[in-house]
C-alpha positions as CSV (number, residue, x, y, z in Angstrom):
1,X,43.1,74.3,69.6
2,X,42.5,75.1,73.7
3,X,45.5,77.2,73.0
4,X,44.2,79.6,70.4
5,X,40.9,79.9,72.3
6,X,42.7,81.0,75.7
7,X,44.4,83.4,73.6
8,X,41.0,85.0,72.0
9,X,39.6,84.6,75.3
10,X,42.1,86.5,77.4
11,X,42.4,89.3,74.4
12,X,38.9,90.1,74.3
13,X,38.0,89.8,78.1
14,X,41.1,90.0,79.9
15,X,40.8,86.9,81.4
16,X,40.4,83.2,81.1
17,X,37.1,82.3,82.6
18,X,34.9,79.0,83.4
19,X,32.2,80.4,81.0
20,X,34.9,79.5,78.2
21,X,35.3,75.9,79.0
22,X,32.5,74.5,76.9
23,X,33.9,76.2,73.9
24,X,37.3,74.6,74.5
25,X,35.5,71.1,75.0
26,X,33.6,71.6,72.0
27,X,37.0,72.4,70.1
28,X,38.7,69.5,71.7
29,X,36.5,67.4,70.7
30,X,35.8,68.6,67.4
31,X,31.8,68.7,67.8
32,X,31.9,71.9,65.8
33,X,34.1,70.2,63.0
34,X,31.7,67.3,63.0
35,X,28.8,69.1,62.7
36,X,29.6,71.0,59.9
37,X,31.2,68.4,57.8
38,X,28.1,66.5,57.9
39,X,26.6,69.8,57.0
40,X,28.4,71.6,54.4
41,X,25.7,73.8,53.6
42,X,25.1,74.8,57.1
43,X,28.9,76.0,57.0
44,X,28.8,77.9,53.8
45,X,25.5,79.4,54.9
46,X,27.4,80.9,58.3
47,X,30.1,81.9,56.1
48,X,28.3,83.8,53.7
49,X,27.0,86.3,56.0
50,X,28.4,90.0,55.6
51,X,29.7,92.1,52.8
52,X,32.8,90.2,52.6
53,X,32.9,86.8,51.0
54,X,34.5,84.2,52.9
55,X,38.4,83.4,51.9
56,X,38.1,80.4,49.3
57,X,42.0,79.2,50.6
58,X,40.2,78.5,54.1
59,X,38.6,75.0,54.6
60,X,34.8,75.7,54.9
61,X,34.3,73.6,57.9
62,X,36.9,74.4,59.8
63,X,36.5,78.1,58.8
64,X,32.9,78.0,59.9
65,X,33.7,76.0,63.4
66,X,36.2,78.7,64.2
67,X,33.9,81.5,63.5
68,X,31.4,79.7,66.0
69,X,34.0,79.4,68.5
70,X,34.9,83.3,68.0
71,X,31.3,84.0,68.2
72,X,30.9,82.6,71.8
73,X,33.7,84.0,73.0
74,X,32.5,87.4,71.6
75,X,28.8,86.8,72.9
76,X,30.3,86.3,76.5
77,X,28.8,89.6,78.9
78,X,32.6,90.2,80.1
79,X,33.8,90.8,76.1
80,X,30.6,92.9,75.4
81,X,30.8,95.1,78.8
82,X,34.9,95.2,78.7
């Protein structure tokens, strides 16, 4: 997982920085997956936001976890002002 996160960070900010380390650690320890497995309703609620329905072929908890990590990366100041 960290390789995917590093690549996303590099593509969104043109560099890897220290602010991404908590997101990487969360993914490595699977904290987000565990949280969404415990509360499947929260995972579905997250993925139901927007006009497009979530992809039914994807695992809901994993999809929600990756969505959360992507949101963390895209909300970094470096990504917003790039």
